[in-house]
N, C-alpha and C positions, 0 to 999 in steps of 0.2 A: 459537521464539516462545512467549511466555507468553500465557495467555488469562485475563482477569479480568472480573469483573462490578463495574462502578463503584458500583452500588447496594448489593448484598449484601456486598461486601467493603470498604465505605467505612471509612476510617481505618486499614486494614491494607495497602493496596496499595503504598505506598512501601516498607515493610519487605519485603514479598514480592518486589517487583521488584528491589530491591537485592540480595537473596539469590539470586534466580534468575539475575541477570546475573553477579554476582561468583562464585558457587559452582557454578552449573549451566551457565554458558556461554551462556545465552540472550541474544539480541541484538535482539529486537523484541517487539512486543505486538500481539495480534489482538483486535479488538473487534467486537461486533455492535450495541452501543448507544453513544450519544454519550459521549465521554470527559469526565470531570470535571476540574476544576482540579487535584485531587490527582494524577490520572493524568498530565495534561499537564505539570505541574511536575516530576514525577519522570522522565518520559520525556525532557524537555528537559535535565534534570540529567545523565542517563545518556547522552544522545546516540543513543538508539535510535529506530527508526521505528515508526509505528503503521500496521497494515493494518486498515481499517475498512470494514464493510458497512453503510452508512447506508440508511435507508428511502428517502431522497431525496438526490440530489447536493447540493442547496442547503444541507443541514445541514453540509456541509464548510466552507462559506464563513466563518462566524464563527470556527471553530476555526483555520482557516488564517491568518486575519487576526490573531487574538489570540496565536497561537504561531507566528510566522514561522520560528523556528529548529527547529521540530519537523517532521520529514519525515513526511508523511501519504500513505499509499498507498490510493487509492480502488479497492476491490475490484470485480472484474467490469466494469471500464470504466464503472461507475456503475449497471449494471442486470444482475442475476443472470439468466443464460440469455436475455439480451436481451429481457426481458419488456416493456421500454419503451424503444425506440430513442431517444426524445427525451432520456432520461437519459444515453445515450452522448454525444450532442451537448453536453449541459450539462457533462458531465465533461471533455470536450475543452476547452471554453471556460474552465472553471474552472482547469484545469491550465495553460492559457495565461496566465492572470492571476496565478497564484501559483507562485513558484519552488519552494515546498516541497510541492507536490502532484504525485504520480506516479500513473500509471494502471496497474492490474493487468489482465492479459488473460484471467485464468481465467474459464471459463464464459461468455465473451462469444460467443454463438452467431453473431451477425451480424458476420462477420469484416470486412466492408467498413468497419466503424467502427474496428476495430483498425488497419487499413491507413490510414484517414483520420487517426487519432490520431498514427501514426508520421510521416506526411507533414506534418501541421500543427505538431506539437510537437517533432519530432525524436526519434530513438530513445533519447536519454538520459532522457526522461521516461516511458518505458514499461518495465514489469517483467513478465516472464513469470509467470503464475499457473496453477495446475493445479486448485485446489479439490478435490484428491485427498482422500479416497477417493470422493467423490461423482461426480467426472468423471475419466475415464481420462487420465492425464498424457501418454500417447503422442499422443492426439488434440490436446491443447493445444500440444504441441511442433510437431506437424505444421502447425497453423494458422499458426505463425510461419514455419516453413520454406517453406511453400507461397507465401509472399509474395516469395520470391527476392530478399531484401535483400542488399546487399553483406555479405560475411562478417563484417566488423567490427561492423556494425549488428546483425546477427543475434546475435552473441556478446554484445553489450551487453544486448540484450533478454532473452536466454536465461540470463543469470546475471551478467554484468558489472555491470549497474546495481544489482542487489540486493547483490552483494558490496561495492560502493562504499557503499551505504546502511548495510549492516550493519557495515561497517568504521569507522563514525563513533563507535562505543562509546567512551566516555571513561574506562573503567576504574572503579576504586574511588573514589567521591567522598570529598572531605575531611570 
């Protein structure tokens, strides 16, 4: 994953992402602030997903609508360390409405919302997240395994879904 600042790197992001994907083999973008059109257009062209840590889940809505072909992964099931469980519920609802929104399980402390997301959305909309090095990935894996999901569903969440999303890379654009 590449990590860029849409404000400080404005005007240079397309060239950097093209190089990072073509030459370095990166297949996704991580953001902590709202993506700009420059970022979203480039990501759409490349076919790579964005994992984003928005301040509020509602910020995802406009981006998901405006860029329906861009896969958006909502980090922390919408609320880092489950600081606001209502954001988990909002994330589940938003992922239900938008086929291009996926939920990341990393640092979602209130695991009942992870379980609820899987039940309501299906395992294909959930991707394992660790938030490593801040959170021990062994704990994050355990949270998925303790749900005792059917093996196929567990495998989808623990890597299959991410492999599918990262596999959409379109190669060198014309």
